[in-house]
N, C-alpha and C positions, 0 to 999 in steps of 0.2 A: 483448712477446716479440719482435716483429718487428725492432725496432731492435737488440735485444741479439743476435739471431742474424745480423744483417746482416754483422757482421765475420767470422762463421764460414762464410759462403757461399763455396764454392770452385767453380771451373768444372767442369762435367761434359762428357763427350764429346757432340759435337753430335748424333749419331744418337740417343742416349738422350734428350736434351732435345727432339728432334723428336718422338719417340714420346710424351713427356709432353704436348706441345702438341696433337698429333693426338687423343690420348685425351681431353684436357680439352675441346677444341672439339667433338669428335665426340659426347661424352656430353651436352654442353649441347644440341646441335642435335637429337640423337635423343630425348632426354627431352622437349624442347619439342614435337617432332613428336607423340610419344605423348600429351602433354597436349592438344595441338590436336585430335588424333583423338578423344580422349575427350570434349572439349568439343563437337565437332560431333555425335557420336553421341547426346549427351544435351541437345542444344540446345533441344528442345521442352520438356523438363522444366524446364530452367533458365529458359527464357522464361516459363513459367507461374508459377514460384515467385519469380523475381527481376526480372521485367519488363526483359529485355534491350532495349536501344534499337536503332533502325534505325542501321546503320553509315554511315560516310561514303561507302562504296562499295556498289554494288548487290550483293546476295547475302550481305552481311556484317552480323552483329549486333555490337553494342558493349556490353561489360560495364561498367555505371556504378557497380558496387558499392563501389569504393574511395572512401570518403567524402572523403578529403583531396584526391584528384585532381579529383573532380567539383566539390568546393567551390571550390577555387582556380581551376579552369578557368572556372566560371561567373562568379566575381568578376572574373577577368581580362577576360572579355568585357563585363561590365557597366561597369566603371569603372577597375579597378586598372591594367590595361595602359596606358590612356590617361593616367592621372595620372602613371604612371612615365615615360612618354614626355615628358610636359610637364615633369617634373622635369629630365630629361636635356637638353631643349632650353633651358630656363631656365638651367641650369648652364653650358652652353656660351656662351650670350649674356653671362652675367655674367662669365665668365672672359675673354671677348674685350674687353668694353667697360668693365667696372669690377670687376676681381678682388677688390678689398678689400671690396666690398659683397656678395660672393657668398654668404657664410655667412648674412648677414642676409636676403638675398632668398630663399634656399632655405628658411630657417627659416619665414619668413612663408608661403611657398607650401606647404610640407609641412604646416603646421598647418591651413591652409585645406583642403588635400586630405583630411586626416584628418577634419575637421569635416564635409565634404561627404558622407562615407561613413558615419561613426559617428553623426553628429548631434551637437548641442551637449550633450545629456545624456551621451552616451557619452564625448565628449571631456572633459566635466566630471569624470567619474570618474577619468580619467587625470590631469587637473590636480590633483584632490584628492590622489591618491596621490603625485604629484610634489611637492606642497607639504609633505606629511608627511615624505617621504624627505629633502627638502632641509632642513627644519627640524631633524630628528633628526641629520642629518649635521653640522650646525653644532656639535653637542656634542662631536664627534670621539671618540666611544666606539664602537669596532667592535662590541662585544657588543650595545649598545643599537640600533645601526643594523641588525644582523641581526634582532633581535627585532621591530623596527618593520616591516621589509620583509617578513618571513615572515608577520606578521599581515596585511599588505596583500595578499599573495598568497593567503592562506587565505580572503579574502572571496569569491573565485571560487566556493567550495564552500558558501557559506551560502545555504540554500534561500530564505528570505524575500527576500534581496537578488537572487537569481536571478529570482524571480517579478516583482519590481519592474522589473528591467532588461529582462526579456522583454516587459513591457508597453510599453516604449518603441518597439518595432519591430513591423512588420507581418509579418515572416517570421522563422523560426528561424535562417536563415543570417545575418541581420544581427546577431542576438544572439551567435551563435558567433564572428563576426568581432570583436566587442567582447571576448569571452573570450580569444581568441588574442592580441589587442593588449595586454590587461592582463597576460597571462602573460609575453609577450616583454619588455614594458616593465618588468616586475618585475625581470628580470635586469639591465636598464640602471640601475634605481634602486639595486640592490645594488652594482653596479660603481661608480657615482658616489659612493655613501655611503662605501664602503671606501677608494676612492682619496682622497676628501676627508679621511678620518680619518688616512690615512697621510702624505699630502703634498698639502695643499690648494693650489689655484691662488693664485699671488701677486697676486691681483686682489681687488677689493671684492665683497661679496655679490651686487650687481646683475649683475656680469660672470659670476660663478659660476652664478647662476640662469639667465642667458641661455644659457650653454654646456650646462647640463643640459636646458634646454628644446629647444635645437637637437638635442642627442644623442637625446633621447626621441622626437621627432617626425621624425627623419631618415627620409624616405619610403621609399627602397629597402629598408631593413631593418625598417621599422616593424611590419609585421604578422606576419612569419614568420622574420625573420633573413636571413642568418646573424648570429651574435653577434660584436660587436667591443667591446672594453673602452672605458670612458670616456677613459682616459688616451691610448690610441691614437687615438681619434676626435678629441679636442681638439688633440693635437699635429699630426696629419696634416692636419686641416682648416685650422689656422692656417698651416701650411707651404704649403698649396695656394693660399692667397691671394696669395702672392708668387712662386710658381712655377706656370707653366701649360704644359700640353701644346700642341704645335702643332696647328692646326686639321685639317690633312690627315691626320696620323698618328692623331689621335683619331677622325676619321671612318672611316678604314680599320679601326681596331681595333673600332669599334662595329659596322660591317657584318659583319666576320668573326665576332665573338662572337655577334651576333644570328643569323647563319646557323647557327652551332653549336647555339644554344638551340633554333632551329626544327627542326633535325634530331633533337635529343633529344626534342622534343615529338612529332614524327612517329613516332619509335621507340616512345614510351610508348603512343601511340594505336594503333599497329600491334599491340602486345602485347595490349591489351585487346579488339582485334577478332578475333584468331586464337586466343587462349587465355583462357578465362573463369575464371581462377584465383581471383578474388575471390569470385565466386558459388559456385564449387565448395567452397572452404574454409569457407564459411558453412553448409554442409550436411554433417553428420557421415555421413549415409548414402553420399553420393558419395565422401567421403574413405575410407570403409571398403572400397569396391569399386574404387577406383582400382588399375589394374595397377601393379606395382612401378616400372617405368620412368616411368609417368605421375605416380606419387607423387613420385619424385625431381624430375621436371619441374615439379611444383607448387611444391616447396620452392625450387628455383632461380628459377622465374618470380616468386614472391612477393618474394624478396630482390632480384632484378635489377630488377623494376619499381620497388621502393622506391628503389633507387639512381638509376635514370634519372629518376624523378619529382623527386628532389632536385637533380639536375643542372639541371632546368628551373627549379624553385622558387628555387634559389640562383644559377643562372647569370645570369639577366637583371639582378637586383638587384646582383650582384657586379660586372657590367660597368659599370653606372651609377656604383657607388661608386668603381671604378678611374678613371673619367673625372672624378670629383669630386676626385681626388687622394688617396683613401684606399687602404689596402692590405688588401683583404678576405681572410678566411681562404680557403685553397685549397678548390677544389670537392671533393666526395667522391671517394674512390678506389674503383675498381671492386671490388665485393664478391667477385667470383670469384677475385681474387688476395689476398683477406684470409685469413690462415691463423692468426690468433690474436685473442683477446679484446682484448689490449692494442693491437694494430694497428688493430682496428676502431674503438676509441674515439679513437685518435690521429688517424686519417686519414679517417673518414667525416664527422663534423661537427667540423672542426678548431676552429671558433670556440667551440663549447660546451666542448670539451676544454680549451682554453686558459683559458676562464673558470673551470672547475672547479679546474684546477691553481692558478691565481693566487689565487682567493678562498676556496677550501676546503682543498685538499690541502696546499699549502705552509704556510698559517697554522696548521694543526693539527699540523704537524711533518713530515708526509710521510716520506721515507726518511732524514731527517737525524738522527733520534733513535732509530733502531733499528726492528726488525721490528714491535713492538707498535704504535708510532705509525703505521707504514705501513699496517697492517691497519685501524686505527681511522680514519685519514684517508681511505683508499679507501672504507671502509664508509659514512662520513658523506657522501662525494661521491655515491655511488650512491643513498643514502637521499634526498638532496636531489633528484636527477634523478627518482626515483620520485614524490616529493611534487609536483614541478613539473609532471610530466605528468598528475597527477590522483590518484595514490595508489590506484588500483583494484587488485583482487586480482591480476589477471594482470600488472600492472606490478610488484607486489611480488615475484612469482615471477621475473620477468624481471631485476629489479635484483639479486636474490639469486644468480641463475645467473651474471650478469656479474661480481659481486663474487667469487664462488667461482672463476670461470674466471680472472680476473686474478690472484688470489692463488695459484692452482695454477701458473700459468705463471711467476710470479715465483719460486716455490719451486723449480721445475725449473731455471730459469735460474741461481739461486743455487747449486743442487746441482752443475750442470754446470760452474760457474765455480770451484768449490772446487779448491784446488791438488792434492789427492790424486786426485780423480776425473779432473781435467783431464789430469794426467800419465799416468794409466792409459789414458785414451782416446787420447791422442796417440801412445802407444807401440804400441797394438794396432789402430788404425783409421787408414786414409788419410784425407786431407781430403775426398775424394769420398765415402767411406763415412760420414764424420761428417755430411756434408750429407744423405745418404740417411736416416740415423737421425733427424736433426732433422725432415725432412719426414714421416717415419713418426709422430713424436710430434705434429707439427702436424696430421696427418690426424684424430687423435682430438679435438684442440682445435677444429678446424674443424667437426667433426660437432656438438659441443656448442654452438659459436657459432651454427650454422645453427638448431639446436633453440631456442636462446634468442631468436633473431630471429623464429622462427615464433610463439613465445608472444607476443612484442611485436606482431607484425603481425596475428595471427589469434586470439589468446586462448589460454586454458589448454587448451581442448578440442582445438585444432589440435596443440599440443605433445604432449598426451597420446596422441593417435592416432598421431602419427609415432613416438613412443617405443615404443608397443606394437607397431606393425607392423614397425618396423625392428629394434629391439633386443630385443624379447621374442619375438614370433612369428617374426621373420625373422632371428634371431641367426646362423643357419647358412646362410641363403640370400640375404638382402638386405644384411645388415650387411657381410659381407666384401667383396663387389664395390663397395659404396658407399665403404668406407674406402680401397679401392684407387684409385678415381677421385679421392677427396679427397686422396690421396697425390700424384696427378698435379697436382691444383690447387695443392697446397702447393709442389711443385717449380717450377711456373710462377710462383707468387707470390714465391718466394725468388729466382728468376732476375730477375724484374721489379724487386724492391727492391734487388738488387745493382747495378743500373744507376745511373749518376750522375743526381741529381735535376735 
């Protein structure tokens, strides 16, 4: 809906826009303050239940309850940060001294880096999956490629295999790293298989296998993404062997981007030092007694932390990929200016969005064959995302909410684009009033978008409590001012997306 409405965005008087900006920023800061206040008032209870850690600064505690942040932070300190730096250094040396060998050198290094962390048994699992995917791709039958790769992905959930793989490692974190690697590499295997079915490389099987090997173990994207298609990877890496960036410009770019990633990391750490949102949302009692402003602060803090977290997790790998000559997906767009389900999917994880469009939505018909195919294609895409993330109960609810949200937005856009209604609106509403009406609709969409994100980030119980407190118990007291502030958020988002990219 965001791109469909972009052409309808007209300028508003600057005093009106100023009010929207002030109310948006003010509501963020005040709700965060209320959540901080609640966190400090209940710090003793949270410490007893969730074992808050000693903070980086005296007098502060740190909330370690976000598994993903704690997991990747610990792995970064153990090894991943240093192996990524090694990849970057080796890439620059190869580019300077022998660019034509760069891909080969990086492939060998990346495989060794993966082996050093996952062990040879863990890497053996990936090599087995790679061999199956490559062999099936040679048959050039997309349906067979899909079946084989979905079966490979489903092995993650087979309990006997899980028990065997756990036995390979001394800690649960090492096993989880293997799971994440298998899941992300599964997307790469599907990408290679389908690209090979549609338009194979005009090289022999040995060369094709090498490029799949290089694509699979490419270190910056290996464990967590972002996702890039096989076609884009192979074309851009081949091009980078004959075109190289200047040493000084590359160094300056690396320093600036590293500084930005460090700032994002500091912001994420600051948030979990002053707001214990992850511990609070894990306890239903605390969520039930949160004051209304602190409840809103909790919702905003959870989604904002998720955004900042992925700026860090995608920021440094994307920087290294750019230095390698790749064009990585854009970093996530700020969730506070997201005002639609469609915009969220297009702009938060752009790599995954492009992957879904290229390999699921378009092949199934998309919007080319009418509304029914569009509904089916969208549903299958969300079903795959749910399956890829693990297929748990809360993920099914989240996928259904997003599917319904995207379809509802598409229906509204189609209705507003109809010639009859469009002429009626143009005759009776000014462009500025049309924009206000759009923002009003977006406020409701944003409310449901935040609710779906809370289900994804906190589980069904978090979504249920928010729904009950805001829309059932607080329908006359909490919901109206919340929608008013979301209206301001939508106006700021519309203004931001109307600017040139």
